[in-house]
C-alpha positions as CSV (number, residue, x, y, z in Angstrom):
1,X,39.0,-37.0,22.1
2,X,40.3,-34.4,19.6
3,X,37.4,-35.3,17.3
4,X,34.9,-34.8,20.1
5,X,36.3,-31.4,21.0
6,X,36.2,-30.3,17.3
7,X,32.6,-31.5,17.1
8,X,31.6,-29.5,20.2
9,X,33.3,-26.4,19.0
10,X,31.6,-26.7,15.6
11,X,28.2,-27.1,17.3
12,X,28.8,-24.0,19.5
13,X,29.9,-21.9,16.5
14,X,26.8,-23.0,14.6
15,X,24.5,-22.3,17.5
16,X,26.0,-18.8,18.0
17,X,25.6,-18.1,14.3
18,X,22.0,-19.2,14.2
19,X,21.3,-17.4,17.5
20,X,22.5,-14.1,15.9
21,X,20.4,-14.7,12.8
22,X,17.3,-15.7,14.8
23,X,17.5,-12.6,17.0
24,X,17.5,-10.3,14.0
25,X,15.2,-12.1,11.7
26,X,12.7,-12.7,14.5
27,X,12.6,-9.0,15.1
28,X,12.1,-8.0,11.5
29,X,9.7,-10.8,10.8
30,X,7.3,-9.1,13.3
31,X,7.5,-5.9,11.3
32,X,5.6,-5.7,8.0
33,X,4.1,-2.9,5.9
34,X,0.7,-1.4,5.7
35,X,-0.1,1.8,3.9
36,X,0.2,4.0,6.9
37,X,-1.2,7.4,7.8
38,X,0.7,10.2,9.5
39,X,-0.3,8.8,12.9
40,X,0.4,5.2,12.0
41,X,4.1,6.2,12.1
42,X,3.5,5.9,15.8
43,X,3.3,2.1,15.3
44,X,6.8,2.0,13.9
45,X,8.1,4.0,16.9
46,X,6.3,1.7,19.3
47,X,7.9,-1.4,17.7
48,X,11.2,0.0,18.8
49,X,10.2,-0.2,22.5
50,X,9.1,-3.8,22.1
51,X,12.2,-4.9,20.3
52,X,14.5,-5.1,23.3
53,X,12.1,-7.3,25.3
54,X,11.5,-9.5,22.3
55,X,15.2,-10.0,21.6
56,X,15.8,-10.9,25.3
57,X,13.1,-13.5,25.0
58,X,14.6,-14.9,21.9
59,X,18.0,-15.3,23.6
60,X,16.4,-17.4,26.3
61,X,14.5,-19.5,23.8
62,X,17.6,-20.2,21.7
63,X,19.8,-21.1,24.8
64,X,17.2,-23.6,25.8
65,X,16.9,-25.2,22.4
66,X,19.0,-27.9,20.8
67,X,21.9,-26.9,18.6
68,X,21.0,-26.2,15.0
69,X,21.9,-28.5,12.2
70,X,25.2,-28.1,10.6
71,X,25.4,-26.4,7.2
72,X,22.9,-23.7,8.1
73,X,22.4,-21.1,5.4
74,X,24.4,-17.9,5.8
75,X,22.8,-14.5,6.0
76,X,21.4,-13.0,2.8
77,X,24.3,-11.5,0.9
78,X,24.3,-7.7,0.3
79,X,21.8,-7.0,3.1
80,X,24.1,-5.7,5.9
81,X,24.2,-9.3,7.3
82,X,20.5,-9.2,8.2
83,X,18.3,-12.3,7.6
84,X,15.1,-10.9,6.3
85,X,13.1,-14.0,5.3
86,X,11.1,-14.3,8.5
87,X,12.9,-17.5,9.5
88,X,13.3,-16.5,13.1
89,X,11.0,-17.6,15.9
90,X,8.1,-15.4,16.8
91,X,6.3,-14.7,20.1
92,X,3.3,-17.0,20.8
93,X,0.2,-16.2,18.8
94,X,-2.1,-13.8,20.6
95,X,0.6,-12.8,23.2
96,X,0.9,-9.2,24.4
97,X,4.4,-9.1,23.0
98,X,3.1,-9.0,19.4
99,X,0.8,-6.2,20.4
100,X,0.8,-3.2,18.2
101,X,3.5,-4.3,15.8
102,X,1.4,-7.1,14.5
103,X,-1.3,-4.7,13.6
104,X,1.1,-2.7,11.5
105,X,1.8,-5.5,9.1
106,X,3.4,-8.2,11.3
107,X,3.6,-11.7,10.0
108,X,6.1,-14.0,8.5
109,X,4.7,-13.8,5.0
110,X,4.7,-10.0,4.7
111,X,7.1,-8.7,2.1
112,X,9.5,-6.0,3.0
113,X,8.6,-2.5,1.8
114,X,10.1,-0.7,-1.2
115,X,11.5,2.8,-1.2
116,X,8.3,4.1,-2.6
117,X,6.2,2.5,0.1
118,X,8.7,3.8,2.8
119,X,8.3,7.2,1.2
120,X,4.5,7.0,1.5
121,X,5.0,6.4,5.3
122,X,7.3,9.3,5.7
123,X,5.2,11.6,3.5
124,X,2.1,10.9,5.6
125,X,4.1,11.4,8.8
126,X,5.1,14.9,7.7
127,X,2.0,15.9,5.7
128,X,-0.7,15.2,8.3
129,X,-3.5,17.4,9.3
130,X,-1.2,19.6,11.4
131,X,-0.2,21.5,8.3
132,X,-3.5,23.4,8.8
133,X,-1.6,25.5,11.3
134,X,1.2,26.5,8.9
135,X,-0.6,29.6,7.5
136,X,-0.8,30.9,11.1
137,X,3.0,30.6,11.3
138,X,3.3,32.7,8.1
139,X,1.1,35.3,9.8
140,X,3.7,35.9,12.4
141,X,6.8,35.3,10.4
142,X,6.2,36.5,6.8
143,X,8.9,35.5,4.4
144,X,11.1,34.3,7.2
145,X,8.4,31.8,8.0
146,X,8.6,30.5,4.5
147,X,12.3,30.3,4.8
148,X,11.9,28.3,8.0
149,X,9.7,25.8,6.3
150,X,12.5,25.2,3.8
151,X,15.2,25.2,6.5
152,X,13.3,22.7,8.7
153,X,12.9,20.4,5.8
154,X,16.6,20.4,5.0
155,X,17.6,19.9,8.6
156,X,15.1,17.2,9.4
157,X,16.2,15.3,6.2
158,X,19.8,15.6,7.3
159,X,19.2,14.5,10.9
160,X,17.1,11.6,9.7
161,X,20.1,10.4,7.7
162,X,22.6,10.8,10.5
163,X,20.3,9.1,12.9
164,X,20.3,6.0,10.7
165,X,24.1,6.3,10.3
166,X,24.2,5.8,14.1
167,X,22.7,2.3,13.7
168,X,25.7,1.1,11.8
169,X,29.4,0.4,12.7
170,X,32.3,-1.2,11.0
171,X,33.2,-4.7,12.2
172,X,36.7,-6.2,12.4
173,X,36.6,-7.0,8.7
174,X,35.8,-3.4,7.7
175,X,32.2,-4.3,6.8
176,X,29.3,-2.0,7.7
177,X,27.1,-3.9,10.1
178,X,23.9,-2.8,11.8
179,X,24.5,-3.1,15.5
180,X,21.5,-1.1,16.8
181,X,17.8,-1.3,16.0
182,X,16.0,1.7,17.4
183,X,16.2,5.3,18.6
184,X,16.4,4.0,22.2
185,X,19.3,1.7,21.4
186,X,21.2,4.7,20.0
187,X,20.5,6.8,23.1
188,X,21.6,4.0,25.4
189,X,24.8,3.5,23.5
190,X,25.6,7.2,23.8
191,X,25.2,7.1,27.6
192,X,27.1,3.8,28.1
193,X,28.9,2.6,30.1
194,X,28.3,5.1,33.0
195,X,24.5,5.4,32.5
196,X,23.5,2.6,30.1
197,X,19.7,3.2,30.4
198,X,19.5,6.9,30.8
199,X,19.4,7.8,27.2
200,X,16.6,5.3,26.4
201,X,14.5,6.7,29.2
202,X,14.9,10.2,28.0
203,X,13.8,9.2,24.5
204,X,10.9,7.2,25.9
205,X,9.7,10.2,28.0
206,X,10.0,12.5,25.0
207,X,8.0,10.0,23.0
208,X,5.2,9.7,25.6
209,X,5.0,13.5,25.9
210,X,4.7,13.8,22.1
211,X,2.1,11.0,21.9
212,X,-0.1,12.4,24.7
213,X,0.2,16.0,23.3
214,X,-0.9,14.7,19.9
215,X,-4.0,13.2,21.5
216,X,-4.7,16.5,23.2
217,X,-4.3,18.3,19.9
218,X,-6.9,16.0,18.3
219,X,-9.4,16.8,21.0
220,X,-8.7,20.6,20.7
221,X,-9.0,20.6,17.0
222,X,-12.2,18.6,17.1
223,X,-13.9,21.0,19.5
224,X,-12.6,24.0,17.5
225,X,-13.8,22.7,14.2
226,X,-17.2,21.8,15.4
227,X,-17.7,25.1,17.2
228,X,-16.8,27.1,14.1
229,X,-18.8,24.9,11.8
230,X,-22.1,25.4,13.7
231,X,-21.7,28.8,15.5
232,X,-25.5,29.3,15.7
233,X,-25.9,26.3,18.0
234,X,-25.9,27.0,21.7
235,X,-22.9,24.7,22.2
236,X,-19.5,26.0,23.4
237,X,-16.1,24.8,22.2
238,X,-15.6,23.1,25.5
239,X,-18.9,21.3,25.2
240,X,-17.9,20.1,21.7
241,X,-14.6,18.8,23.2
242,X,-16.6,16.9,25.8
243,X,-18.8,15.3,23.2
244,X,-15.8,14.3,21.1
245,X,-14.1,12.8,24.2
246,X,-17.3,10.8,25.0
247,X,-16.9,9.3,21.5
248,X,-13.3,8.5,22.3
249,X,-13.9,6.7,25.6
250,X,-14.1,3.2,23.9
251,X,-10.4,3.7,23.1
252,X,-9.7,2.6,26.7
253,X,-11.0,-0.9,25.8
254,X,-8.8,-1.3,22.7
255,X,-6.9,-4.6,22.6
256,X,-5.5,-3.9,19.1
257,X,-5.8,-1.4,16.3
258,X,-7.1,-3.7,13.6
259,X,-10.5,-2.2,13.3
260,X,-9.3,1.4,13.4
261,X,-6.4,1.0,11.0
262,X,-8.8,0.0,8.2
263,X,-10.1,3.5,8.1
264,X,-6.8,5.3,8.4
265,X,-5.9,5.2,4.7
266,X,-9.3,6.6,3.7
267,X,-8.9,9.4,6.3
268,X,-5.5,10.3,4.8
269,X,-6.9,10.4,1.3
270,X,-9.8,12.5,2.5
271,X,-7.3,14.9,4.1
272,X,-5.4,15.3,0.8
273,X,-8.6,16.1,-0.9
274,X,-9.4,18.7,1.7
275,X,-6.0,20.3,1.2
276,X,-6.7,20.5,-2.5
277,X,-10.1,22.1,-1.9
278,X,-8.6,24.7,0.3
279,X,-5.9,25.5,-2.3
280,X,-8.5,25.6,-5.1
281,X,-10.6,28.1,-3.1
282,X,-7.6,30.2,-2.5
283,X,-6.6,30.2,-6.2
284,X,-10.2,31.3,-7.1
285,X,-9.5,34.5,-5.1
286,X,-6.0,35.0,-6.5
287,X,-7.0,38.5,-7.7
288,X,-7.5,39.6,-4.1
289,X,-4.3,38.2,-2.7
290,X,-2.6,40.6,-0.3
291,X,1.0,40.4,-1.4
292,X,1.8,43.6,0.5
293,X,0.9,41.8,3.8
294,X,3.8,39.4,3.4
295,X,6.9,41.2,4.8
296,X,10.3,40.4,6.1
297,X,9.5,41.6,9.6
298,X,8.7,39.2,12.4
299,X,6.6,39.3,15.5
300,X,9.3,38.8,18.1
301,X,6.9,37.6,20.7
302,X,4.9,35.2,18.5
303,X,7.4,34.1,15.9
304,X,9.2,31.6,18.2
305,X,5.8,29.9,18.5
306,X,5.7,29.6,14.7
307,X,9.1,27.8,14.9
308,X,7.5,25.1,17.1
309,X,4.5,24.7,14.8
310,X,6.8,24.2,11.7
311,X,9.1,21.8,13.5
312,X,6.2,19.8,14.8
313,X,4.9,19.3,11.3
314,X,8.1,17.6,10.2
315,X,8.6,15.2,13.1
316,X,9.3,11.7,11.8
317,X,12.7,10.7,13.3
318,X,11.2,8.5,16.1
319,X,10.1,5.8,13.7
320,X,12.8,6.1,11.0
321,X,15.1,3.3,12.4
322,X,12.2,0.8,12.3
323,X,11.2,1.9,8.8
324,X,14.7,1.7,7.4
325,X,15.2,-1.7,8.9
326,X,12.1,-2.9,7.1
327,X,13.1,-1.7,3.7
328,X,14.1,-4.2,1.0
329,X,17.0,-2.0,0.0
330,X,18.2,0.1,2.9
331,X,20.7,1.8,0.6
332,X,17.8,3.7,-1.0
333,X,16.9,5.3,2.3
334,X,18.9,8.5,1.6
335,X,17.3,9.0,-1.8
336,X,13.8,8.4,-0.3
337,X,14.4,11.0,2.4
338,X,15.5,13.5,-0.2
339,X,12.4,13.4,-2.4
340,X,9.9,13.1,0.5
341,X,11.2,16.1,2.2
342,X,11.6,18.1,-1.0
343,X,7.9,17.3,-1.8
344,X,6.8,18.2,1.7
345,X,8.7,21.5,1.6
346,X,7.1,22.5,-1.7
347,X,3.6,21.5,-0.8
348,X,3.8,23.0,2.7
349,X,5.3,26.2,1.4
350,X,2.6,26.6,-1.3
351,X,-0.2,25.7,1.0
352,X,0.9,28.1,3.8
353,X,1.6,31.0,1.3
354,X,-1.6,30.9,-0.8
355,X,-3.7,30.4,2.4
356,X,-2.1,33.4,4.1
357,X,-2.4,35.6,0.9
358,X,-6.1,34.8,0.8
359,X,-7.0,35.8,4.3
360,X,-3.9,37.9,5.4
361,X,-4.3,39.3,8.9
362,X,-7.6,37.4,9.4
363,X,-5.8,34.0,9.2
364,X,-6.9,31.8,12.0
365,X,-5.1,29.1,14.0
366,X,-6.9,26.4,12.0
367,X,-7.1,27.6,8.4
368,X,-10.3,25.8,7.5
369,X,-12.1,28.2,10.0
370,X,-11.6,30.9,7.4
371,X,-13.6,29.1,4.7
372,X,-17.1,30.4,3.9
373,X,-19.8,28.9,6.0
374,X,-21.3,27.1,3.0
375,X,-18.3,24.7,2.6
376,X,-16.7,25.1,6.0
377,X,-19.1,22.8,7.8
378,X,-18.6,19.9,5.3
379,X,-14.8,20.3,5.3
380,X,-14.6,20.5,9.1
381,X,-16.8,17.5,9.6
382,X,-14.4,15.4,7.5
383,X,-11.5,16.8,9.5
384,X,-13.2,16.0,12.8
385,X,-13.9,12.4,11.6
386,X,-10.2,12.1,10.7
387,X,-9.1,13.5,14.0
388,X,-11.4,11.1,16.0
389,X,-10.3,8.1,14.0
390,X,-6.6,9.1,14.3
391,X,-6.8,9.6,18.1
392,X,-6.7,5.8,19.0
393,X,-3.3,5.4,17.2
394,X,-1.1,7.7,19.4
395,X,-3.3,6.9,22.4
396,X,-2.8,3.1,22.1
397,X,1.0,3.6,21.5
398,X,1.3,5.8,24.6
399,X,-0.7,3.3,26.7
400,X,1.5,0.4,25.5
401,X,4.8,2.3,26.3
402,X,3.5,3.2,29.8
403,X,2.3,-0.3,30.5
404,X,5.6,-1.8,29.4
405,X,7.7,0.6,31.4
406,X,5.6,0.8,34.6
407,X,3.7,-2.5,34.9
408,X,5.2,-5.2,32.7
409,X,9.0,-5.3,33.1
410,X,9.3,-7.7,35.9
411,X,11.3,-6.6,38.9
412,X,12.0,-3.2,37.3
413,X,8.4,-2.1,37.4
414,X,7.1,0.4,39.9
415,X,3.6,-1.0,40.0
416,X,2.1,-4.5,39.8
417,X,1.1,-6.0,36.5
418,X,-2.1,-4.5,35.1
419,X,-2.9,-7.7,33.2
420,X,-4.2,-10.9,34.9
421,X,-2.9,-14.4,34.3
422,X,-5.4,-14.9,31.4
423,X,-4.1,-11.8,29.7
424,X,-7.1,-9.7,30.4
425,X,-6.8,-6.1,31.6
426,X,-7.5,-5.7,35.3
427,X,-10.3,-3.2,36.4
428,X,-7.8,-0.8,37.8
429,X,-5.7,-0.9,34.6
430,X,-8.8,0.0,32.6
431,X,-9.5,2.8,35.1
432,X,-6.0,4.2,34.3
433,X,-6.7,4.1,30.6
434,X,-9.9,6.0,31.1
435,X,-8.1,8.5,33.3
436,X,-5.7,9.1,30.4
437,X,-8.6,9.9,28.0
438,X,-10.1,12.2,30.6
439,X,-6.7,13.9,31.1
440,X,-6.5,14.7,27.4
441,X,-10.0,16.2,27.7
442,X,-9.1,18.4,30.7
443,X,-6.0,19.7,28.9
444,X,-8.2,20.5,25.8
445,X,-10.7,22.3,28.0
446,X,-8.3,24.4,30.0
447,X,-5.9,25.0,27.1
448,X,-8.1,25.2,24.0
449,X,-5.4,26.8,21.8
450,X,-4.3,24.7,18.9
451,X,-1.4,26.8,17.7
452,X,0.1,27.4,21.1
453,X,-0.1,23.7,22.1
454,X,1.4,22.7,18.7
455,X,4.2,25.2,19.1
456,X,4.9,24.0,22.7
457,X,5.1,20.4,21.6
458,X,7.2,21.2,18.6
459,X,9.6,23.2,20.7
460,X,9.9,20.7,23.5
461,X,9.9,17.2,22.0
462,X,9.9,18.0,18.2
463,X,13.1,20.0,18.3
464,X,14.7,17.6,20.8
465,X,14.0,14.4,18.8
466,X,14.6,16.0,15.3
467,X,17.4,18.5,15.9
468,X,19.2,18.1,19.2
469,X,19.5,14.4,19.9
470,X,20.3,13.1,16.4
471,X,23.2,15.7,16.0
472,X,24.4,14.9,19.5
473,X,24.3,11.2,19.0
474,X,26.1,11.5,15.7
475,X,28.9,13.4,17.2
476,X,29.2,11.1,20.2
477,X,29.2,7.8,18.3
478,X,31.0,8.6,15.0
479,X,33.1,11.7,15.7
480,X,36.3,9.9,14.9
481,X,35.2,9.1,11.4
482,X,33.4,12.3,10.6
483,X,34.7,14.9,8.1
484,X,35.2,18.5,9.4
485,X,32.1,19.8,7.6
486,X,29.9,17.0,9.2
487,X,31.2,18.1,12.6
488,X,30.4,21.7,11.7
489,X,26.9,20.9,10.5
490,X,26.1,18.8,13.6
491,X,27.4,21.4,16.0
492,X,25.5,24.2,14.2
493,X,22.2,22.2,14.2
494,X,22.6,21.4,17.9
495,X,23.2,25.0,18.7
496,X,20.4,26.4,16.5
497,X,18.0,23.7,17.6
498,X,18.8,24.4,21.2
499,X,18.1,28.1,20.8
500,X,14.9,27.6,18.8
501,X,13.7,24.9,21.3
502,X,14.2,27.1,24.4
503,X,12.9,30.3,22.7
504,X,9.8,28.5,21.3
505,X,9.1,26.7,24.5
506,X,9.3,29.9,26.7
507,X,7.1,32.0,24.4
508,X,4.6,29.2,23.9
509,X,4.4,28.7,27.6
510,X,4.0,32.4,28.2
511,X,1.2,32.5,25.5
512,X,-0.6,29.6,27.2
513,X,-0.4,31.3,30.6
514,X,-1.7,34.6,29.2
515,X,-4.5,32.9,27.3
516,X,-5.5,30.9,30.5
517,X,-5.6,34.1,32.5
518,X,-7.7,35.8,29.8
519,X,-10.2,32.9,29.8
520,X,-10.3,33.0,33.6
521,X,-11.2,36.7,33.7
522,X,-13.9,36.1,31.1
């Protein structure tokens, strides 16, 4: 009898151990690496939302399975107790659960990424085409705008680190163990036990807003660039936006991003080439630079909008938990964050400064519109191609998050499942996707102001996800173990971020309302 009891206890212990390993390894096995663009960071963020459902499914599968063999291998040593060899079970092939994550490198045979590869992802996330609006921020901020570019880089680097720190806790043996997997998990942990789901819902809403606004910005910038590239044609900016949206309607039929992601790396490389061309042109006019135009004064009414523009250009926190969990050596995460943000700060500062010195008070919302007509059309066409090819990535991520939260979570959904029993999208589900594309068009038509929209998004979701929430979560989860200067930094960032967020949001909204009234009168 005693032997039987010991045998059962041993089997239970082995099953629990393997269950823990399978939950984690199964999750990370689904996440691989692909040279990502700034918008492909959206894929990492979306993986976070799919992790919870996948882990719950794994629990049910393991409970139904037979106990594992005795003598199972322990977790890989020195890796925060995480099994990263892809030994865990995966969702069935072709299932919706694999979804977007499989397109971003999922698969059991995919190696984990190095610090350099992770740095490439972060660099592309914070060095995207939205840096084209930074010279406009210098126009209204002068030297203070340059300081803000440096300050935002330092703060975003710090909040990215403390956000990752919130994923880990000490166990009973004093070892650092990763107990959370995503931004949503951190938010839910902060709101537990009274409101265990509230934090995750807030993060998801902020993520959806940022993704949809990113899609709108792509339509706005496409219409703007085409209109300024061919001013002699009898086609308005709104008409160009409609043409661009017509080319984007097939996005509603997307089942995965495999075809689109093949072009993403080429688009990113083309964008870096365009930045170099703009800087080269500006350097060729160095003798005419208007240094006297760069002053320490600020436009009180428009500078808060510049704050949102600069903050939005640094947003990457939403996908950092997935990226760090996919690194071969997570201990190198801090070093990677340091050099990526230093590089971004230097490049953004130089780009914004030399562009503003070249055109001074004539600096436009999208800096390529200032280029001579001989090269403007070529550069803008490349940028439009990049914008159109980048649009499906945030669009698909937003659609997947909405479908998971509203249509595919069993009894918790508000609406019936938009997929049939064979996995095909129902007609009314396709209609909703098309409606989302049309919604981005309508917003781009009625609010065709790139800088104002970018400032509004950066002030609302960018400041929240990059400044406010990471500092708040860090204080809430780890305040007992923090040194006094960490508490001071977190509190200061939360206060400054809150002021910048409210001020930038109010002024951006006022600017949009004023611009809308002006357009209505015209």
